[in-house]
GUFIMI-370515 format. One line per field, with one value per residue (C-alpha): residue number from 1; residue in one letter; x, y, z. Coordinates in steps of 0.5 Angstrom, whole numbers. Layout:
# residues N
nr = (NUM/...) $
rest = (A/...) $
x = (X/...) $
y = (Y/...) $
z = (Z/...) $
//
This chain:
# residues 546
nr = (1/2/3/4/5/6/7/8/9/10/11/12/13/14/15/16/17/18/19/20/21/22/23/24/25/26/27/28/29/30/31/32/33/34/35/36/37/38/39/40/41/42/43/44/45/46/47/48/49/50/51/52/53/54/55/56/57/58/59/60/61/62/63/64/65/66/67/68/69/70/71/72/73/74/75/76/77/78/79/80/81/82/83/84/85/86/87/88/89/90/91/92/93/94/95/96/97/98/99/100/101/102/103/104/105/106/107/108/109/110/111/112/113/114/115/116/117/118/119/120/121/122/123/124/125/126/127/128/129/130/131/132/133/134/135/136/137/138/139/140/141/142/143/144/145/146/147/148/149/150/151/152/153/154/155/156/157/158/159/160/161/162/163/164/165/166/167/168/169/170/171/172/173/174/175/176/177/178/179/180/181/182/183/184/185/186/187/188/189/190/191/192/193/194/195/196/197/198/199/200/201/202/203/204/205/206/207/208/209/210/211/212/213/214/215/216/217/218/219/220/221/222/223/224/225/226/227/228/229/230/231/232/233/234/235/236/237/238/239/240/241/242/243/244/245/246/247/248/249/250/251/252/253/254/255/256/257/258/259/260/261/262/263/264/265/266/267/268/269/270/271/272/273/274/275/276/277/278/279/280/281/282/283/284/285/286/287/288/289/290/291/292/293/294/295/296/297/298/299/300/301/302/303/304/305/306/307/308/309/310/311/312/313/314/315/316/317/318/319/320/321/322/323/324/325/326/327/328/329/330/331/332/333/334/335/336/337/338/339/340/341/342/343/344/345/346/347/348/349/350/351/352/353/354/355/356/357/358/359/360/361/362/363/364/365/366/367/368/369/370/371/372/373/374/375/376/377/378/379/380/381/382/383/384/385/386/387/388/389/390/391/392/393/394/395/396/397/398/399/400/401/402/403/404/405/406/407/408/409/410/411/412/413/414/415/416/417/418/419/420/421/422/423/424/425/426/427/428/429/430/431/432/433/434/435/436/437/438/439/440/441/442/443/444/445/446/447/448/449/450/451/452/453/454/455/456/457/458/459/460/461/462/463/464/465/466/467/468/469/470/471/472/473/474/475/476/477/478/479/480/481/482/483/484/485/486/487/488/489/490/491/492/493/494/495/496/497/498/499/500/501/502/503/504/505/506/507/508/509/510/511/512/513/514/515/516/517/518/519/520/521/522/523/524/525/526/527/528/529/530/531/532/533/534/535/536/537/538/539/540/541/542/543/544/545/546) $
rest = (X/X/X/X/X/X/X/X/X/X/X/X/X/X/X/X/X/X/X/X/X/X/X/X/X/X/X/X/X/X/X/X/X/X/X/X/X/X/X/X/X/X/X/X/X/X/X/X/X/X/X/X/X/X/X/X/X/X/X/X/X/X/X/X/X/X/X/X/X/X/X/X/X/X/X/X/X/X/X/X/X/X/X/X/X/X/X/X/X/X/X/X/X/X/X/X/X/X/X/X/X/X/X/X/X/X/X/X/X/X/X/X/X/X/X/X/X/X/X/X/X/X/X/X/X/X/X/X/X/X/X/X/X/X/X/X/X/X/X/X/X/X/X/X/X/X/X/X/X/X/X/X/X/X/X/X/X/X/X/X/X/X/X/X/X/X/X/X/X/X/X/X/X/X/X/X/X/X/X/X/X/X/X/X/X/X/X/X/X/X/X/X/X/X/X/X/X/X/X/X/X/X/X/X/X/X/X/X/X/X/X/X/X/X/X/X/X/X/X/X/X/X/X/X/X/X/X/X/X/X/X/X/X/X/X/X/X/X/X/X/X/X/X/X/X/X/X/X/X/X/X/X/X/X/X/X/X/X/X/X/X/X/X/X/X/X/X/X/X/X/X/X/X/X/X/X/X/X/X/X/X/X/X/X/X/X/X/X/X/X/X/X/X/X/X/X/X/X/X/X/X/X/X/X/X/X/X/X/X/X/X/X/X/X/X/X/X/X/X/X/X/X/X/X/X/X/X/X/X/X/X/X/X/X/X/X/X/X/X/X/X/X/X/X/X/X/X/X/X/X/X/X/X/X/X/X/X/X/X/X/X/X/X/X/X/X/X/X/X/X/X/X/X/X/X/X/X/X/X/X/X/X/X/X/X/X/X/X/X/X/X/X/X/X/X/X/X/X/X/X/X/X/X/X/X/X/X/X/X/X/X/X/X/X/X/X/X/X/X/X/X/X/X/X/X/X/X/X/X/X/X/X/X/X/X/X/X/X/X/X/X/X/X/X/X/X/X/X/X/X/X/X/X/X/X/X/X/X/X/X/X/X/X/X/X/X/X/X/X/X/X/X/X/X/X/X/X/X/X/X/X/X/X/X/X/X/X/X/X/X/X/X/X/X/X/X/X/X/X/X/X/X/X/X/X/X/X/X/X/X/X/X/X/X/X/X/X/X/X/X/X/X/X/X/X/X/X/X/X/X/X/X/X/X/X/X/X/X/X/X/X/X/X/X/X/X) $
x = (154/158/153/154/161/161/157/161/167/164/162/169/172/178/182/181/184/190/191/190/194/200/199/199/206/209/207/212/218/222/220/224/222/222/215/213/208/202/203/205/199/195/199/198/191/190/194/190/184/187/189/182/179/183/181/174/174/178/173/167/171/172/164/162/167/163/169/168/168/171/167/165/169/175/174/173/180/183/180/183/190/190/188/194/199/197/197/204/206/204/207/214/213/211/217/222/219/223/230/227/225/232/235/233/234/241/242/239/243/237/238/235/228/228/221/216/210/207/201/199/201/197/191/191/191/185/181/183/181/174/173/174/171/165/165/165/159/155/157/154/148/147/148/143/138/138/138/132/128/130/128/121/122/128/131/136/142/140/138/145/148/144/145/152/153/148/151/158/155/152/158/163/158/158/166/167/161/161/168/173/170/169/176/179/175/177/185/184/181/187/193/190/189/197/199/196/199/204/210/211/218/218/219/218/225/228/232/227/230/227/221/215/219/215/218/216/211/208/205/208/201/201/207/204/207/212/213/215/220/223/225/227/231/238/245/246/252/256/255/257/263/266/265/269/274/272/267/260/253/246/242/236/229/223/216/209/204/197/193/198/194/188/191/197/199/198/202/208/207/208/214/217/216/219/225/226/225/230/236/235/237/244/246/250/245/238/234/226/224/217/215/212/204/204/209/215/222/227/233/237/238/237/242/248/247/248/254/257/256/258/251/251/244/237/231/224/218/210/205/200/197/196/195/201/204/200/194/195/197/190/185/188/193/194/195/202/204/200/203/210/209/206/212/217/214/214/221/224/220/224/230/231/230/236/243/246/253/250/244/244/245/238/236/230/229/224/223/218/212/216/220/215/212/218/220/213/214/219/218/224/222/220/227/232/233/235/236/236/243/240/236/237/231/231/226/222/216/215/210/215/215/222/225/221/223/231/230/227/232/238/245/245/248/246/241/234/236/242/242/246/243/246/253/251/252/245/242/246/243/246/245/248/255/257/256/256/264/263/269/270/263/263/257/253/250/244/246/240/241/236/238/235/236/235/230/226/219/216/221/221/213/211/203/206/209/202/203/211/218/220/227/230/229/234/241/245/241/242/246/240/236/235/238/231/227/223/217/211/204/199/203/209/205/201/208/211/204/205/212/210/207/212/218/225/231/235/239/234/228/224/228/234/240/244/251/248/245/252/256/249/249/257/255/249/252/259/261/267/272/272/278/281/277/271/266/268/268/261/259/262/258/251/252/253/246/242) $
y = (167/172/178/177/177/183/187/185/187/194/195/195/201/203/207/201/197/201/202/195/192/197/195/187/189/192/186/182/185/183/184/181/174/169/167/161/162/161/166/171/169/171/177/180/178/183/188/188/189/194/198/197/200/206/207/206/211/216/215/217/223/225/225/228/234/234/235/234/226/224/223/216/215/218/214/207/209/210/204/199/203/202/195/194/197/194/187/189/191/185/181/184/184/177/175/179/175/169/174/178/172/169/176/174/167/168/172/167/161/158/155/159/158/157/160/164/160/166/163/159/165/170/165/165/172/173/168/172/179/176/173/180/184/180/181/189/188/184/190/195/191/190/198/200/195/198/205/204/201/208/213/212/214/219/224/221/223/220/214/213/214/209/204/204/203/197/194/195/192/186/184/185/181/175/176/176/171/166/166/169/166/160/159/162/156/151/154/154/147/144/148/145/138/139/142/136/131/127/124/117/118/123/120/124/126/121/126/128/135/136/139/134/129/125/130/136/141/141/134/132/132/139/142/142/139/145/145/137/139/144/141/134/138/142/140/135/137/131/134/141/138/134/140/145/140/143/140/143/143/140/146/147/149/150/151/152/150/153/148/148/153/158/165/167/170/163/160/165/163/155/157/161/155/150/155/154/147/146/150/155/161/158/158/164/166/166/167/169/167/169/164/165/164/157/156/155/157/157/152/156/161/157/151/156/160/154/152/159/158/151/149/154/157/156/158/159/160/161/159/164/161/155/159/161/168/172/169/170/177/178/174/175/181/182/175/175/181/179/173/176/181/176/172/177/181/174/172/179/180/174/175/182/179/175/178/181/177/171/171/169/175/176/176/177/173/173/171/174/175/173/179/184/181/180/188/189/185/190/197/201/205/199/196/202/202/194/193/186/185/185/182/179/180/177/178/184/185/192/194/193/200/200/197/203/208/206/205/212/215/212/216/220/216/209/205/203/196/196/203/205/208/214/212/204/203/200/198/195/192/186/182/176/179/181/189/189/191/198/202/207/204/201/197/200/196/194/191/190/187/186/181/182/181/186/181/180/182/181/186/191/191/198/200/207/203/204/211/212/209/206/208/201/201/207/206/203/197/190/185/180/185/185/191/190/192/198/202/202/205/200/194/195/194/188/185/186/183/177/176/175/169/166/162/163/159/159/165/170/173/171/164/166/161/159/161/168/168/167/173/177/172/174/181/181/176/176/169/167/161/160/158/161/159/156/161/160/152/153/157/152/146/149/151/144/142/147) $
z = (117/112/113/121/120/116/121/127/123/121/128/131/132/128/133/138/132/131/138/140/135/137/144/141/138/143/148/144/146/152/160/166/165/159/157/153/147/151/157/151/148/154/155/148/148/154/151/145/149/153/147/144/150/150/142/144/149/145/139/144/147/140/138/145/144/137/133/125/123/117/110/109/103/106/112/108/105/112/115/109/110/117/117/112/116/123/120/117/124/127/123/124/131/131/127/132/138/138/138/144/148/147/149/156/156/154/160/165/161/158/151/146/142/135/134/138/135/132/129/136/140/135/136/143/143/139/143/149/146/143/150/153/148/149/156/155/150/155/160/155/154/161/162/157/159/166/164/159/165/170/164/166/173/173/168/163/166/172/169/166/172/176/170/170/178/178/172/176/182/178/175/181/185/180/179/187/189/184/181/186/192/189/186/193/197/192/192/200/200/196/199/206/204/201/208/212/207/211/206/208/207/212/219/226/229/234/237/243/242/235/234/232/236/242/247/243/245/238/235/228/225/227/224/217/210/210/217/217/211/215/221/218/212/213/215/221/226/222/215/218/222/216/211/216/219/226/231/230/233/231/228/232/228/231/227/229/224/223/226/233/236/235/234/232/239/242/236/238/245/243/239/245/250/244/244/251/251/246/249/243/247/249/242/239/233/233/227/227/220/217/212/205/204/204/210/206/209/203/205/201/206/212/210/208/215/219/215/216/224/225/226/232/230/232/228/229/224/225/219/218/211/207/200/196/197/192/194/201/200/196/201/208/207/215/217/215/218/225/225/224/229/234/234/234/240/244/242/243/249/252/249/252/259/258/260/254/255/255/250/242/237/234/227/222/216/210/203/198/202/208/207/207/213/217/216/218/225/228/229/230/236/240/239/239/246/246/238/235/231/224/218/211/207/200/194/198/195/191/197/202/206/209/202/198/203/202/195/194/198/195/194/187/182/185/181/183/182/187/191/196/202/206/209/208/216/217/210/204/198/194/188/184/185/192/193/200/201/200/200/206/209/216/219/225/231/226/220/214/208/202/197/190/183/178/174/180/178/185/187/181/179/179/179/176/170/167/165/167/166/173/175/175/167/166/165/168/168/172/168/168/164/157/153/149/154/153/157/154/157/160/156/161/167/164/162/169/172/168/170/177/176/171/173/172/173/179/181/177/177/184/185/190/189/196/194/193/200/203/202/205/211/212/212/217/222/222/223/227/226/219/215/209/203/207/204/197/198/201/195/190/194/195/187/185/188/184) $
//
């Protein structure tokens, strides 16, 4: 056993170990979201493996270029010194890990951690590293075996080329066919069952004008779990009136589940018919909502806008998936865009036939993947002759084309996490603190607001952070971003990728607080009839519910 461990140790690449340990060390520095030690261990193990791989490639390139090698004795001395130095670096960085995590936690109002569990963290990282290195060596053995088989019938360079392509195809087919697809089938089945679950605490609405009621065109069971949750939640006319001390209307909420019709166009047509049945086009405000991947509509957004408009609001949403947003984006990236476009075109097409002085003001809304697909649903050239009034998109994913273009074209001097776009007459950005009242700026006929937190990794993940520092890391930084955050090649991209799968407290990261929606909705929809102090009272009320 001892001889085996010595052989394994001697087979490890020194440049790989040095770079790998450096990657491991800097992976302990903070990113956007605080991480528990288990997730940190996984991240650090992946970083260690990534650095080791770069070191192995560097050694191979050195030998390929036939550069001089170190003398054996000098190599052994350098190996011992390098290992000792790496151990020292790892210990120092592990000792600092709790302080770095607390620098993020304090910004988000979380209690500090006394320790980052350095021993457990290091053990998890080592296990992840061993698994990844074992897979890499298995790939190398497979490649070598296939190459030798082809050397009997082809020249050696061709045999190696065929070997690597076949090895890649074999590993990809195993990962895609046995792991990815099986896992996705399991996830789809689980989410489908959850969607079909009818909560015994939720009864179909008694009001025949409500979606899912006996008078509705959409049966209660076809709304899905998220749809039933959406149409039965939210403030009633009585609650809104009692809060505002004024008469209020019952908000209209229409939702079409994935099982209600075969295609997105059919579901959109059903949604339009239900809107007509419930009198939605007689309201002053109509909001076309694209939900997240599971079909969830954020109550923080919808409840607040219904209060601001005295309940004189109709909203409509169309489900397009059972999966969470990131899985939906991975597996069925076109479904959300297709559903969002079908719903918008159907509703907008009917809306444009109504008299302009009698129809409701039309707005778009989406959170996360919903924001991405809502943005894709309306082509400016299709609506420029009769534009809708505006949109509120919260937590827009980094792939959102309109958001990306406005951020890249921001006015000089404005930070990437809170840009100013041109004269601010069409697009404005805001965060936890209201940034929409811009001196000297006036709104045009269409108002678009992006609500985003500087600590939101879904918005600020950047694949180019693999090799360059993102603009949002530069000074001045967002108030909820750690001052200890630094850019490191490869590692920063891994940190941000893990951040996207890590939960944050309300009001930070990708969890948007209801009170932060209020100023955004006021700017986009310009509600009328509010008494002085109503907006601040509403913020105080919804913030207490968090």
